[in-house]
N, C-alpha and C positions, 0 to 999 in steps of 0.2 A: 570586538571584531568577530564576525562569523566566518568559520572555516568553510570554504567552498571546495568541493571535491572535483577531481578531474580524472576521467577515464583515459589512461595513457597507454600507448602502444608499448613503451619501454618501461613498464611498471616494475617496481621493486617488491611488490607484494603478490601473493598468490591470487587475491581477489581482483586485482586491477585498479584498486582505489588508492591513490596516493595523495598526500597533501602537497608535496613538492615534486611534480612529475619530472622524470629524467628524460622524457621524450615529448613529442608534440601531443597535445590533447586531441583525442578523437571526437568526443562529443562537446568539446569546449568546457566551460566551467559550469558544472551542474549544481544547483542549490540542494542542500541536504533534504529539504522537504520533497523534492522530486523523487529522490531515491526511496523515501518512505511511501510515497504514492505508488511507486513501481512495486515495492514489496507487497503492498495491499492487493494490487492487481494480480501478482503472482500467486498469492495465497488463494484468491478467488479462482484462478485458473487451475490450481491443483485439485480442487474439490471434485471435479468429475472423475479424476483418475484414482482417487483414494476413497476407501469406504470401510466403515466399521458398523455394520447394522446392529442395532440394539432393540431387543423386543420390548415393546411398551403396550400393555394390554394385549389385544389380538393382532396388532400391527407391528411394523418395524420402522424405526427412524434411523438416520445416519448420524451417529454421535461424533465421529471424527470430522465430518464436514462441518457440523455445528461448532466444534471447537476451533477449527481452522478459520471459520468465518468470524468467530468472536475475536480472534487475534487480528484478522484483517480489519475489523471495525476499530479496534484499539489503535492499530497502525495508522488508519485513515484519520482518526481524531488527533493523534500526535502530529501528523503531517499538516493538518489543517491549522492547528494552533501555531506551528512553526511558520507556516506561510503567512498567517495573519500578523504575527510578530515581525516578520521580515518586511511586510508591506507597511506596517506602522512605523518602522525605523526609517523607511525611505521618504515618508511624507512629513513635512514640518508640522508639529502639533500632535503627531502620533495617531492620526485618524485614517491611515491607509489600510487597505485590506489585501487579501491574497490576489495574485495575478489572475487575469481572466482565464488563461489556459489551465491554471490549477483548479479554479472553481469548476470549470466544465469537466475536467478529468475527475475531480472529486465527486461531483454529482453522478457521473456515469459509474464510477466505482461504487458509490453508495447504492445505486440502483441494482448493480450486479450482485452486491452483497445481500441486499434484501431479497432478490429473486432466488438466489442460491440458498439462503437460509430458509425460506418458505419451502423450497423443494426438499431440503434436507430434513426438515422437521415435520413434514406432512406424512402421517402414518400410511404405510403401504401394507396391504394384506399379503401374507405369504402365499405363493402360488403352488 
C-alpha cells in the first residue's frame, strides 16, 4: 500500500506533512510523486537567486546552478518513475502510465531544467 500525504491545517510536524492528519486536509490527498515534482520545480526556481561563478578558461560558468539543476533532474527522474509505477498499479495487467497532469508538468519542468542548465553552463566573459 502506498502512503499518500496530506497537507493539514492542524499538523503535528513542523513541515506540515503528516500521514494521519489531525485536522482537515487543505490540498486533499497528495501523491508522493507530486511532491517530488514540486521539489524539482523549486530547485529550478532557486537558480536565478543563487550563484557561484567559476572561472573556466577566459569565461565564467555558474557551478552552483549546475549542481542544483543536476539535483532537480534526479528528483524529476525519481518522481517520473514513481508516477509510472503508481499508474501501472491502477491498471490491470500493469500497463498504465503516469497521469496526464504529471506528464505535462514533468515535460514543462524538464524544459525549464534544460533552459536553466544551458544558461548556467554557457561561459560569460568577465566585464
